[in-house]
C-alpha positions as CSV (number, residue, x, y, z in Angstrom):
1,M,9.9,-30.1,2.8
2,A,12.1,-27.5,1.1
3,K,10.7,-25.2,-1.6
4,S,11.9,-25.4,-5.1
5,A,13.3,-22.3,-6.9
6,S,10.0,-21.9,-8.9
7,E,8.0,-22.0,-5.6
8,I,10.3,-19.4,-4.1
9,S,9.9,-17.2,-7.2
10,L,6.1,-17.7,-7.2
11,D,5.9,-16.6,-3.6
12,Y,8.0,-13.6,-4.2
13,N,6.0,-12.6,-7.3
14,Q,2.7,-13.0,-5.3
15,A,4.0,-10.8,-2.5
16,V,5.1,-8.1,-5.0
17,G,1.7,-8.3,-6.7
18,Q,0.0,-7.7,-3.4
19,A,2.3,-4.7,-2.8
20,D,1.3,-3.4,-6.2
21,S,-2.3,-3.8,-5.2
22,L,-1.7,-1.8,-2.0
23,N,0.0,1.0,-4.1
24,E,-3.0,1.0,-6.5
25,M,-5.4,1.4,-3.5
26,A,-3.3,4.2,-2.1
27,R,-3.3,5.9,-5.5
28,E,-7.1,5.7,-5.7
29,L,-7.5,7.0,-2.2
30,R,-5.2,9.9,-2.8
31,N,-7.1,10.7,-6.0
32,A,-10.4,10.5,-4.1
33,A,-9.1,12.9,-1.5
34,N,-7.5,15.4,-3.9
35,V,-10.4,15.4,-6.4
36,S,-13.7,14.2,-5.1
37,I,-13.4,15.4,-1.5
38,Q,-11.8,18.7,-2.6
39,E,-14.6,19.3,-5.1
40,C,-17.1,18.7,-2.4
41,I,-15.4,21.2,0.0
42,S,-15.2,23.8,-2.8
43,G,-18.8,23.3,-3.7
44,I,-20.0,23.6,-0.1
45,S,-17.8,26.7,0.5
46,G,-19.3,28.4,-2.6
47,C,-22.9,27.6,-1.9
48,W,-23.3,27.5,1.8
49,T,-22.4,30.2,4.2
50,G,-22.6,30.5,8.0
51,S,-21.1,28.8,11.0
52,N,-22.6,25.4,10.1
53,S,-20.9,25.6,6.7
54,A,-17.6,26.3,8.3
55,A,-18.0,23.4,10.7
56,Y,-18.9,21.0,7.9
57,V,-16.0,22.2,5.7
58,K,-13.7,21.6,8.7
59,K,-15.0,18.1,9.0
60,C,-14.6,17.5,5.3
61,S,-11.0,18.8,5.5
62,Q,-10.3,16.4,8.4
63,L,-11.7,13.6,6.3
64,K,-9.5,14.5,3.4
65,S,-6.5,14.6,5.7
66,D,-7.4,11.2,7.2
67,V,-7.8,9.7,3.7
68,L,-4.4,11.0,2.6
69,S,-2.9,9.7,5.8
70,T,-4.4,6.2,5.1
71,A,-3.0,6.4,1.5
72,A,0.5,7.1,2.9
73,Q,0.2,4.3,5.4
74,L,-0.8,1.9,2.5
75,E,2.3,3.0,0.6
76,R,4.5,2.4,3.6
77,T,3.0,-1.0,4.0
78,A,3.5,-1.9,0.4
79,A,7.2,-0.9,0.7
80,A,7.5,-3.1,3.8
81,V,5.9,-6.0,1.9
82,R,8.4,-5.5,-0.9
83,T,11.4,-5.4,1.5
84,I,10.3,-8.5,3.4
85,A,9.5,-10.4,0.2
86,K,13.0,-9.5,-1.3
87,N,14.7,-10.5,2.0
88,T,12.7,-13.8,2.2
89,Y,13.4,-14.5,-1.5
90,N,17.2,-14.0,-1.0
91,A,17.3,-16.1,2.2
92,E,15.2,-19.0,0.7
93,M,17.3,-19.0,-2.5
94,Q,20.5,-19.1,-0.5
95,A,19.2,-21.9,1.6
96,L,18.2,-23.8,-1.5
97,R,21.7,-23.3,-3.0
98,L,23.3,-24.6,0.2
99,A,21.0,-27.6,0.3
100,Q,21.9,-28.4,-3.3
101,L,25.6,-28.3,-2.5
102,R,25.4,-30.7,0.4
103,N,26.8,-34.1,0.0
104,Y,24.9,-36.8,2.0
105,S,27.3,-39.7,1.4
């Protein structure tokens, strides 16, 4: 059964909402990496010296890099969801218009 215009719009809005959620998660991850993890690295560097300190700071820096990479991937995924949702919306609305123009007599 064909979707109505309101169903098509609802599906589009849900997809955009999910993309917004992904962007929010990415923002929170980026904030955690740039604030919390960085504060931890700075605290360790200031209070702990020696080779073990350097090794731990290196691991923390790698964690920060990984978290930032994950945030970037979430943003790319959100952009893809938006693009797919817009393309699907346009295609479904065009199909609906064509179906409404058909004459079955």
